[in-house]
N, C-alpha and C positions, 0 to 999 in steps of 0.2 A: 255377658251375663246378665241374662237379665232384669229390670228390680222386681219382676214378680218371682226368681230366681233365690232369692235372695233371706235367707231363712234365720231370725232374729232367735238369738235363744231365749230358752224361758224364765233365763237369769232377769235380765230386764226391766222386763214390766213390774218382776219381786223387787225391784230395783228400785223403781219412778213411785211405785207403787207408799212403798215406805218415805221417800221423800215427799210425797204428797199428804201423805199420814203426820210429817214432819210439822208441811210449809204452810197447807191451805186453816185458812180461819176459823179453829173449833170454836171462839167466842161466841156468834149465832147459829152451829148449827150442833154443836153439842150440848151438855145440861152437862154439872158437879155435878159428882162420881160419890155423892155424897150418902148416911146411909136415909138421908129427911128425904131425898128424894126419889123413895122407893110407898115411903105417907103417900094414901091415895084417900081420900076424907068425903067420892062418891061412890065407894066400893062395900055392899053389903057387910054390916058387925064391922067397916072398921074407926069405931071410932071406939067400941068395947077392943079393939085386940089392937089397937093404934099407931103398926105399920104394918103394910104393900106383903105383900106372897115370901114371905124368909126362904119358901125352895128357889125360887127367881138368883144363880147364881151368875152374873155377865162374863160376857167367854171373852177372854184375854187374845190380846193380840202379840200379837212375838215384836218382844223387844227391840226398839230403833239407835240400831249403832249410828251412833253421829258423822263419827271424822268417813263414812263412806256414801249418808246423809249429804255430809257438805261436799264428798268431792261428785256428786251426781246431780246438786245444786252448781254446782261454778259451770258443771257438765249444759244443761239444762241455759242460766246465762248467760250462753256463750253464743249460742242461736241466736237465729235473726227473728223479728217480734212473728209472725205469722206461729211462725217455732214455737217458740216457747210458751202463747197461747190453747196453740192446736194443744199442747203437752198441757198444760198447767187444766186446760178441761176437760181434757180427758181422761183423765188422771186424777187430782184432784176434787171436781165437781161431775163425773160420771151421770148422774139420775139427771141433767136438764136432759130438756125436749131439744128438740134440733130443734122449732125455731128460735131460742131461747142461745143458745151456741153458734148461731152463726150471727144475736145481732148482733150479740156479746163481739163475737169476729172483727165486724162494721164496726164498730163503737169504735176498737184498739186499735186499729191494725192501718186504720180507711178503704180498706179493698171487700171488696162484697163475696162471698165463699155460697159454693153453693156445698148441696152435703158430700158432694162424691167427692170434687176439693178439697173439703176440711178431711177428710177420711184420705187422701195424699198427702199431704199437708203433719196431719200427724202421723203418719208412716216416713214419711220421708224423715223427722224430724225423732222420729226415733233412731232411725240409723244415726244421725245422726249422735246422740248419746250416746247409741254404742258405741261410736267408732274413737269420741273424743276417750271416753274410758278405757279405752284398748289401749289408744294409745296417754294415758295416764300410767294405769296397769307396767308399759311397757315401762318410760321411763323412772317408774321407780323399783321395780326390776335390773336395769340398769344399774345406777347409783348406786346399789347397795349390793357391796363384797359376797 
């Protein structure tokens, strides 16, 4: 079976996105979710009303299941350096430009990547994470009576 024929389940991407939401550095990327963050001093009439748009409801993400995230994290950490960085950059920071991704990979892995080789590395890392999760599932299901 060729690598092009391997179909990974969509559950893998969901688990990796959940892992990324839990492990990325939120302090620099997000703001506090308090009500004071909705105040816009530059909006017309904002000082009269005191607060921003009250109808704007934040979109809620599904809850993070910590044991599942920790199992995924163990699988990601079992990868070698290029795979770890490919998964991290692909799922934790998907908004980075191509040149930024390639520059970070060169800095932390010591290897030069082209965009195509990065995408191949990301696909192989996803496959290895799925295999690791499958092995974990088999081990836990065989030990329970």
